[in-house]
C-alpha positions in Angstrom: 0.0 0.0 0.0 1.1 3.6 -0.5 -0.2 7.0 0.6 -2.3 7.7 -2.6 -3.9 4.3 -2.4 -4.8 4.6 1.2 -6.2 8.1 0.7 -8.4 6.8 -2.1 -9.6 3.9 -0.1 -10.4 6.0 2.9 -12.2 8.6 0.7 -14.4 5.7 -0.5 -15.4 5.2 3.1 -16.2 9.0 3.2 -13.3 9.5 5.6 -11.9 12.9 4.7 -8.1 13.1 4.5 -5.4 15.4 3.3 -2.2 14.1 1.6 0.9 14.8 -0.4 3.7 12.5 -1.5 5.2 12.4 2.0 2.3 12.7 4.4 -1.3 11.7 5.1 -3.5 13.1 7.8 -7.1 13.4 8.9 -8.9 16.4 7.6 -9.5 18.6 10.6 -10.4 22.1 11.8 -7.8 24.5 13.2 -7.0 23.6 16.8 -8.3 20.0 16.6 -6.2 17.0 17.5 -5.5 14.4 14.8 -3.4 11.6 13.6 -0.8 11.8 10.8 1.6 9.6 9.0 4.6 11.4 7.4 8.2 11.0 6.2 10.6 12.8 8.6 12.5 15.5 6.7 15.6 15.0 8.8 16.2 11.2 8.7 13.7 10.2 6.0 12.1 7.6 8.3 8.3 7.3 8.3 6.4 8.1 11.4 2.8 7.9 12.8 2.0 10.8 15.1 -0.7 12.2 17.3 -0.8 15.9 17.1 -2.5 18.3 19.5 -2.4 21.7 17.7 -3.6 23.8 20.6 -0.8 22.5 22.8 1.7 22.6 19.9 2.4 19.0 20.8 3.5 16.2 18.5 3.9 12.7 19.8 5.5 9.9 17.6 3.5 6.7 18.3 5.3 4.4 15.8 8.1 4.4 13.2 8.5 2.5 10.0 11.1 1.5 7.5 9.2 2.6 4.4 6.0 4.2 3.0 4.3 0.9 2.5 4.3 -0.2 6.1 3.5 3.3 7.4 0.5 3.6 5.0 -0.9 0.2 5.9 -0.6 1.1 9.6 -2.5 4.3 9.1 -5.1 2.5 7.0 -5.7 -0.2 9.7 -6.0 2.3 12.5 -8.5 4.5 10.5 -10.4 1.4 9.5 -10.7 0.2 13.2 -12.2 3.6 14.1 -14.6 3.4 11.2 -15.8 0.0 12.1 -16.3 1.1 15.7 -18.3 4.2 14.7 -20.4 2.6 12.0 -20.9 -1.0 13.1 -20.0 -1.8 16.7 -21.4 1.2 18.5 -24.6 1.3 16.5 -25.2 -2.4 17.2 -24.7 -1.8 20.9 -27.2 1.2 20.9 -29.8 -0.8 18.9 -29.5 -3.9 21.0 -29.7 -2.5 24.5 -31.9 -5.5 25.6 -28.7 -7.6 25.8 -26.8 -5.2 28.1 -23.6 -4.9 26.1 -21.0 -3.2 28.3 -23.3 -3.1 31.4 -22.6 -4.7 34.8 -25.3 -7.2 34.0 -23.9 -8.2 30.6 -23.8 -12.0 30.8 -22.3 -14.9 28.9 -25.7 -15.7 27.4 -26.0 -12.0 26.3 -22.7 -12.3 24.5 -23.8 -15.5 22.7 -27.0 -13.7 21.7 -25.0 -10.8 20.3 -23.0 -13.1 18.0 -26.2 -15.0 17.0 -27.8 -11.7 15.9 -24.7 -10.8 14.0 -24.5 -14.2 12.4 -20.8 -14.5 13.5 -19.6 -18.1 13.2 -18.0 -19.8 16.2 -14.8 -20.2 14.3 -14.1 -16.6 15.4 -14.2 -17.2 19.1 -13.8 -19.6 22.0 -15.6 -18.9 25.3 -14.2 -22.0 27.0 -10.5 -21.2 26.7 -9.9 -23.6 23.8 -7.1 -22.5 21.5 -7.9 -22.3 17.7 -6.4 -20.5 14.8 -7.4 -16.9 14.0 -9.8 -16.4 16.9 -10.5 -14.6 20.1 -10.2 -16.8 23.2 -11.6 -16.0 26.6 -9.9 -17.8 29.5 -11.4 -17.9 33.0 -8.9 -17.2 35.7 -11.4 -17.3 38.6 -15.1 -17.3 39.2 -15.3 -13.6 38.6 -12.4 -12.7 36.3 -11.2 -13.7 32.8 -8.5 -12.6 30.3 -8.6 -12.5 26.5 -6.2 -13.8 23.9 -5.9 -13.3 20.2 -4.7 -16.4 18.5 -3.3 -15.8 15.0 -2.2 -17.9 12.1 -0.6 -21.2 13.0 -2.2 -20.9 16.4 0.4 -18.3 17.5 -0.6 -16.3 20.5 -0.4 -12.6 19.4 -1.5 -10.9 22.6 -3.1 -11.5 26.0 -5.0 -8.9 28.0 -4.8 -8.3 31.7 -7.3 -10.0 33.9 -10.7 -8.2 34.1 -14.1 -8.6 35.6 -16.2 -11.0 33.6 -18.7 -8.5 32.4 -15.8 -6.4 31.0 -14.3 -9.5 29.5 -17.6 -10.3 27.7 -17.7 -6.8 26.2 -14.0 -7.0 25.2 -14.6 -10.3 23.5 -17.6 -8.9 21.7 -15.6 -5.9 20.4 -12.6 -8.0 19.4 -14.6 -10.6 17.6 -16.8 -8.2 15.7 -13.7 -6.2 14.7 -12.0 -9.4 13.5 -15.1 -10.5 11.6 -15.4 -7.1 9.9 -11.8 -6.9 8.9 -11.8 -10.4 7.4 -14.8 -9.4 5.2 -13.0 -6.3 4.2 -9.7 -8.1 3.5 -11.5 -10.4 1.1 -12.8 -7.4 -0.8 -9.3 -5.9 -1.0 -7.9 -9.2 -2.3 -10.8 -9.7 -4.8 -10.3 -6.1 -6.1 -6.5 -6.6 -6.2 -5.9 -3.7 -3.8 -3.6 -6.0 -1.9 -1.9 -9.2 -3.2 -1.6 -11.2 0.0 -3.6 -11.8 3.1 -2.9 -9.7 6.2 -0.3 -10.9 8.6 -0.5 -11.6 12.3 1.2 -8.3 12.9 -1.4 -6.5 10.8 -4.2 -8.0 12.9 -2.3 -7.1 16.0 -2.1 -3.5 14.9 -5.8 -3.4 14.0 -7.1 -5.0 17.2 -4.7 -3.4 19.7 
């Protein structure tokens, strides 16, 4: 991927961006905070930054060896926010009867959410069973659990800290729905030859983290 391609793809999602040959950023009003990917003029390295204009503060979040990896990183982070705003949060608001994110959010509520979304069980394990390319919830006590993302070849990509079960259920819901949406989108990108190979474990880690 490169800056021009990412800018075009984001524009198709109606995500407004501004770009040149060596930077890409969210379109924003004066004084607003925003994210930006750019090529550093001093060392030519690519960087992903969070910029707070009012405080004149620029914070480098990640650095990259080339435009391709920097552009993909930017695309994945923007895509994650897009899915959150246009799919995950609307589903939560339109399905308040199953208590997503509330103290009384139960395991049965979580299962019902996945049933309503028609998300196959291949995307998750609620019993701690390890399986490739899935979100796994592992009970650590009667009241707490932790969450794992298992990537290709059953490699453990990350594990969360222990959390109360109702919080773990919400985290599982959000991770699984994100994973499901990204897989669907990746298939489109491959079919339309926007990318030539499947996303890596690291790409999914960036997207979900």
